[in-house]
Steps between C-alpha positions, in 0.01 A plus 500: 500500500799701611576551867268762652678686782211727603253452787126458441401825675596841362410833661344739247680834470671433834216470749189524289284782632637513856770750404562732205561266206845472341679678787770353722261543793264257329769238441614527861142452619448203271820347635377552856205273412744226399502552125828436325397577142349822372350637180575853385444722196795657320506778240756753375547864588560743212875457555483120503499413871283196582269591789198346666150613403191331363311781327626699202394817682611626839175623652363184666806398700707817539459873547636554149318570176528377144669199344775355716704378206521854362680634808861469604594287797628810683140630506332166564728430795361805682137383492297376796387148409349416841277783616215399267470173694506625858676747726725230639671466160517870405832589342576146379700540176472319170768230492725415210523137396852514644365606842268199505767264370733593784223439755413161350858383459600606852212298646487202266162598352389417147334730249254498211560817297204592283627710210241778487606730217376850438303462174735530204808372687411130513812345352745750648355447849535124464860534390605746772320320786654169394850646477463669838364182658790297361748754638342523843446126547833394349624200696175463697371150559156580354434760232183709498206385287419757230136518393292728280168533321697660216647257247742768378635545852565128538663494157728781612584322824575177314726677251690688771537225763372165367610312812256681730170311552190652344124467539212616280222683685146446369166654591320296232589175326529663160554295186850359488585579863691177560696528175586860588640396837706225337624730222618743768693224676294546815535284808157600633154621408344737752122531468209667663420225748150442358645384167659185638323168475631143480540520122699825492725389786565176312580693181753721675661217696504284189695772322760501779391826659364600840155638579467808720198713597423859590345656715361243743336646812241239605539164671278320251696630202834404654378151587368450147840588355683274743264214411565561129873459560603852401846620592468856631245730663541878504294659778422833664393321818833454669302523828270212401718239333798346673771465237605175663160355408 
């Protein structure tokens, strides 16, 4: 297997549920708990700016309305992406991928960028996020890991910046999952943690890839994955798990 430069523990969307997900406040809070690698979700504004948001629509995590990817960055940048969580975070803005990159690079933190396209923009989002990541992390010691559930997005990322590491996200072990990951040139498979067993870990490791899990919030689940020899654990519980463990 190729050298794997990433730590075992990854903070989901910055700090899990302790702060408004995918905001700089969340990444700062995750870092304060000792985490040095984070997962985020990236999609495109209507004018092609990669920004952080999980959902296609704005309602759950901002005071905006409608589909985020159908609005220009000038409008998205004005939204409150923290008040939904708690008063303490009211007024927290949506970050661009560039905002987060500068924070991570300044502090030596690592990043897993999940490409989360607005439906219908799968390949374009993969291409643009990969190009932006390559630009922002140019010359960095460790590049970000690009992951997606969308095969088209990973194909776009591979075509645009083949040197950036990629991982296939899976919520089920559908037919041909391992072949798909290999065809995409992935370095990792990232599964719902319940899908891993000794056989699937062996398959992935035998194919020269790494095995990562989302979203692991219980001691027993984390210990099971460690015992199986998996390579990465994405968690909301930055207050429960010490990333040094």
